[in-house]
Residue frames relative to the residue before (quaternion, step in Angstrom):
aa qw qx qy qz dx dy dz
M 1.0000 0.0000 0.0000 0.0000 0.00 0.00 0.00
G 0.4317 -0.6719 0.5439 0.2575 3.51 -1.19 0.71
K 0.7561 -0.3491 0.2634 0.4868 3.56 -1.27 -0.27
S 0.8692 0.0868 -0.0986 0.4768 3.52 -1.24 0.61
G 0.7538 -0.4489 0.2150 0.4290 3.56 0.84 1.05
E 0.4340 0.6919 -0.4749 0.3278 3.62 1.22 0.07
K 0.5013 -0.6137 0.5125 0.3308 3.53 -1.22 0.53
M 0.1273 -0.7802 0.6064 0.0863 3.56 -1.08 0.69
F 0.0669 -0.7882 0.6116 -0.0140 3.51 -0.73 1.18
I 0.1246 0.7718 -0.6158 0.0976 3.60 -0.82 0.99
G 0.6406 0.5358 -0.3979 0.3798 3.54 -1.22 0.54
Q 0.2721 -0.7412 0.5964 0.1443 3.53 -1.37 0.27
F 0.0154 -0.8102 0.5832 -0.0567 3.55 -0.90 1.02
E 0.2355 -0.7554 0.5953 0.1396 3.57 -1.18 0.58
H 0.0698 0.7931 -0.5994 0.0828 3.56 -0.80 1.06
S 0.4552 -0.6766 0.5109 0.2720 3.55 -1.18 0.60
L 0.3771 -0.6531 0.6036 0.2585 3.51 -1.29 0.54
D 0.3400 -0.7152 0.5562 0.2521 3.59 -0.97 0.71
E 0.7375 -0.4430 0.2819 0.4248 3.57 -1.32 0.13
K 0.6717 0.4796 -0.3013 0.4775 3.63 1.20 -0.36
G 0.5630 -0.6164 0.3868 0.3917 3.59 1.26 -0.09
R 0.4751 0.6491 -0.4548 0.3824 3.57 1.17 0.49
V 0.0693 -0.7766 0.6256 0.0261 3.53 -1.15 0.71
A 0.4348 -0.6893 0.5150 0.2656 3.55 -1.03 0.84
I 0.2606 -0.7298 0.6159 0.1421 3.51 -1.06 0.88
P 0.5575 -0.6414 0.3982 0.3453 3.61 -0.77 0.97
A 0.6002 -0.6041 0.3976 0.3417 3.58 -1.00 0.89
K 0.6569 0.5148 -0.3352 0.4372 3.61 0.92 -0.81
F 0.6501 0.4764 -0.3238 0.4956 3.61 1.13 -0.49
R 0.6309 0.5507 -0.3408 0.4273 3.58 0.97 -0.83
R 0.5957 0.5759 -0.3668 0.4230 3.60 1.03 -0.71
E 0.7057 0.4478 -0.2521 0.4878 3.58 1.08 -0.72
L 0.7007 0.4540 -0.2565 0.4869 3.60 1.27 -0.13
K 0.2457 0.8167 -0.4931 0.1716 3.55 1.20 0.49
E 0.6875 0.4789 -0.2865 0.4646 3.61 1.08 -0.65
G 0.7003 -0.4330 0.2597 0.5046 3.56 1.28 0.00
A 0.1620 -0.7807 0.5996 0.0689 3.53 -1.28 0.45
I 0.1923 -0.7490 0.6250 0.1065 3.53 -1.29 0.53
V 0.1359 -0.7633 0.6266 0.0789 3.57 -1.00 0.88
S 0.0548 0.7980 -0.5954 0.0755 3.56 -1.00 0.90
K 0.6669 -0.4159 0.3978 0.4733 3.51 -1.32 0.01
G 0.2000 -0.7661 0.5979 0.1248 3.52 -1.09 0.71
L 0.5855 -0.5448 0.4459 0.4019 3.52 -1.16 -0.63
D 0.8089 0.2829 -0.2069 0.4721 3.59 -1.21 0.43
G 0.6888 -0.5133 0.2795 0.4290 3.59 1.17 0.50
C 0.6101 0.5248 -0.3771 0.4584 3.58 1.17 0.41
L 0.4226 -0.6348 0.5612 0.3216 3.54 -1.35 -0.08
F 0.3077 -0.7117 0.5980 0.2028 3.56 -1.22 0.56
L 0.0823 -0.7428 0.6619 0.0584 3.52 -1.17 0.74
F 0.0674 -0.8129 0.5778 -0.0279 3.54 -0.59 1.25
S 0.5053 -0.5322 0.5431 0.4079 3.53 -1.28 0.25
K 0.6095 -0.5660 0.3936 0.3915 3.57 -1.12 0.56
T 0.6198 0.5541 -0.3326 0.4452 3.60 1.06 -0.75
K 0.6740 0.4787 -0.2927 0.4805 3.59 0.89 -0.94
F 0.6594 0.5125 -0.3170 0.4495 3.58 0.92 -0.87
T 0.6314 0.5321 -0.3350 0.4539 3.60 0.99 -0.79
T 0.6520 0.5057 -0.3087 0.4732 3.57 0.94 -0.89
M 0.6694 0.4976 -0.2926 0.4677 3.57 0.93 -0.90
A 0.6563 0.5134 -0.3109 0.4572 3.60 0.95 -0.89
Q 0.6313 0.5168 -0.3449 0.4642 3.59 1.02 -0.73
S 0.6370 0.5273 -0.3138 0.4666 3.57 1.03 -0.79
I 0.6596 0.5019 -0.2986 0.4732 3.57 0.96 -0.92
S 0.6843 0.4992 -0.2973 0.4405 3.59 0.88 -0.90
S 0.6417 0.5144 -0.3336 0.4607 3.60 1.20 -0.30
L 0.4888 0.6436 -0.4455 0.3851 3.61 1.26 -0.08
P 0.5404 -0.6396 0.4272 0.3412 3.59 -1.05 0.67
I 0.4067 -0.7303 0.4967 0.2336 3.57 -0.76 1.08
S 0.5499 0.6134 -0.3951 0.4066 3.59 1.24 -0.18
K 0.6510 0.4857 -0.3128 0.4925 3.62 1.27 -0.34
S 0.4962 -0.6869 0.4571 0.2703 3.56 -0.77 1.11
S 0.6673 0.5061 -0.3158 0.4459 3.60 0.89 -0.90
A 0.6276 0.5276 -0.3376 0.4623 3.62 1.06 -0.68
R 0.6560 0.4974 -0.3172 0.4707 3.58 0.96 -0.84
L 0.6618 0.5080 -0.3128 0.4541 3.59 0.93 -0.86
Y 0.6551 0.5063 -0.3141 0.4646 3.58 0.96 -0.89
S 0.6597 0.5004 -0.3265 0.4559 3.62 0.88 -0.82
R 0.6385 0.5160 -0.3303 0.4658 3.59 1.03 -0.72
L 0.6404 0.5340 -0.3195 0.4501 3.55 0.96 -0.91
M 0.7868 0.3764 -0.1832 0.4535 3.57 0.69 -1.09
L 0.7789 0.3828 -0.2028 0.4535 3.59 0.91 -0.81
A 0.6706 0.5207 -0.3147 0.4244 3.59 0.91 -0.86
S 0.7141 0.4452 -0.2549 0.4763 3.58 1.08 -0.67
A 0.5289 0.6832 -0.3849 0.3246 3.61 1.23 -0.29
V 0.0141 0.7754 -0.6308 0.0238 3.54 -1.07 0.86
E 0.5225 -0.6039 0.4824 0.3601 3.54 -1.17 0.53
A 0.2637 -0.7488 0.5903 0.1458 3.53 -1.00 0.88
E 0.0972 -0.8011 0.5901 0.0237 3.55 -0.55 1.16
F 0.3435 -0.7546 0.5294 0.1799 3.55 -0.86 1.01
D 0.3139 -0.7126 0.5892 0.2157 3.54 -1.00 0.82
N 0.7522 -0.4081 0.2761 0.4376 3.59 -1.33 -0.01
Q 0.7019 0.4345 -0.2637 0.4990 3.60 1.21 -0.41
G 0.5791 -0.6322 0.3612 0.3668 3.58 1.26 0.33
R 0.5103 0.6444 -0.4172 0.3877 3.57 1.23 0.46
I 0.1994 -0.7304 0.6345 0.1553 3.52 -1.31 0.49
L 0.4211 -0.6717 0.5442 0.2746 3.53 -1.17 0.55
I 0.2086 -0.7404 0.6272 0.1219 3.56 -0.84 1.02
P 0.4183 -0.7233 0.4833 0.2612 3.62 -0.51 1.12
A 0.6527 -0.5481 0.3627 0.3770 3.58 -1.14 0.69
S 0.6521 0.5235 -0.3303 0.4378 3.60 0.91 -0.81
L 0.6766 0.4606 -0.2981 0.4911 3.61 1.01 -0.70
R 0.6004 0.5356 -0.3647 0.4687 3.60 1.10 -0.60
R 0.6467 0.5084 -0.3180 0.4714 3.60 0.96 -0.82
F 0.6463 0.5420 -0.3142 0.4357 3.57 0.89 -0.99
S 0.7862 0.3413 -0.1473 0.4936 3.58 0.89 -0.98
S 0.4220 -0.7299 0.4389 0.3108 3.61 1.31 0.07
L 0.3028 0.7545 -0.5200 0.2621 3.58 1.12 0.68
T 0.0107 0.7966 -0.6041 0.0206 3.54 -0.85 0.98
K 0.8589 0.0127 0.0333 0.5108 3.60 0.22 -1.25
T 0.8160 0.1799 -0.0535 0.5467 3.54 0.93 -0.89
A 0.1448 -0.7790 0.6069 0.0617 3.56 -0.89 0.97
I 0.2136 -0.7076 0.6564 0.1509 3.52 -1.18 0.75
I 0.1218 -0.7996 0.5877 0.0202 3.54 -0.70 1.13
T 0.0344 -0.8257 0.5618 -0.0384 3.55 -0.55 1.20
G 0.2983 -0.7337 0.5808 0.1881 3.54 -1.09 0.76
L 0.0409 -0.8071 0.5885 -0.0241 3.53 -0.78 1.07
Y 0.7398 -0.4414 0.1634 0.4807 3.51 0.72 1.29
D 0.8541 0.0104 0.0095 0.5200 3.61 0.21 -1.20
R 0.7526 0.2433 -0.1865 0.5828 3.55 1.29 0.20
I 0.3169 -0.6874 0.6148 0.2216 3.50 -1.35 0.29
E 0.1768 -0.7562 0.6172 0.1265 3.57 -1.06 0.77
I 0.1654 -0.7552 0.6286 0.0846 3.56 -1.09 0.80
W 0.0609 -0.8239 0.5618 -0.0442 3.52 -0.58 1.25
S 0.4492 -0.5674 0.5811 0.3722 3.53 -1.28 0.35
K 0.6123 -0.5677 0.3845 0.3936 3.58 -1.08 0.56
S 0.6757 0.4936 -0.3150 0.4478 3.62 0.91 -0.81
N 0.6403 0.5039 -0.3280 0.4780 3.62 0.97 -0.79
W 0.6456 0.5244 -0.3252 0.4499 3.60 0.96 -0.85
E 0.6526 0.5239 -0.3211 0.4433 3.57 0.88 -0.91
K 0.6539 0.5025 -0.3064 0.4754 3.59 1.00 -0.86
E 0.6890 0.4801 -0.2807 0.4648 3.60 0.85 -0.98
S 0.6499 0.5164 -0.3077 0.4650 3.58 1.00 -0.83
A 0.6447 0.5043 -0.3185 0.4781 3.61 0.99 -0.81
K 0.6305 0.5320 -0.3305 0.4585 3.59 1.02 -0.79
A 0.6657 0.4942 -0.2940 0.4756 3.57 0.94 -0.91
D 0.6461 0.5167 -0.3270 0.4568 3.59 0.93 -0.82
K 0.6724 0.5172 -0.2908 0.4425 3.56 0.93 -0.91
K 0.7767 0.3350 -0.1655 0.5070 3.55 1.04 -0.79
A 0.2721 0.8249 -0.4713 0.1528 3.59 1.29 0.16
E 0.6954 0.4685 -0.2954 0.4579 3.61 0.74 -0.97
E 0.6467 0.5176 -0.3112 0.4658 3.57 0.97 -0.88
I 0.6487 0.5170 -0.3125 0.4629 3.59 0.98 -0.87
V 0.6698 0.4968 -0.3027 0.4615 3.60 0.85 -0.97
E 0.6511 0.5063 -0.3254 0.4624 3.61 0.92 -0.81
E 0.6647 0.5108 -0.3058 0.4515 3.58 0.89 -0.91
L 0.7028 0.4595 -0.2665 0.4732 3.57 0.90 -0.94
S 0.6024 0.5459 -0.3748 0.4457 3.63 1.07 -0.59
E 0.6101 0.5490 -0.3433 0.4567 3.59 1.14 -0.59
L 0.6737 0.4726 -0.2703 0.4996 3.54 1.25 -0.51
G 0.5817 -0.6129 0.3584 0.3969 3.56 1.31 -0.01
V 0.4901 0.6557 -0.4403 0.3688 3.59 1.20 0.31
């Protein structure tokens, strides 16, 4: 657990999608998702998987954005309209709906990464591109974020 009872997800895992579009979520992540989970479109070509508690807090924040702002409407559509409850089967798998599989280019192999308060689900090819980009810009990223006090 993270600070003040927050869920903490860390690590990287590779799992296959079955023919129905189900993917196993690592056991250490499932333990933190006992109260439920939500999967939605993410950013950079991945999917986000949130605990239901985290998603509810985030959705409340998004719903308070002014609907008069185009960017607020677009962001709420991205994050909320695509969201579905993720139900775990007996083997710890969740079904990724076809629309989310298309969005994220998920076909055979998923890379599942823990990023503290969320889980990202990537197609292997999208992950390799994003990971290479991060590796290439690592020093630049660290320098920029250190200026922000991180």
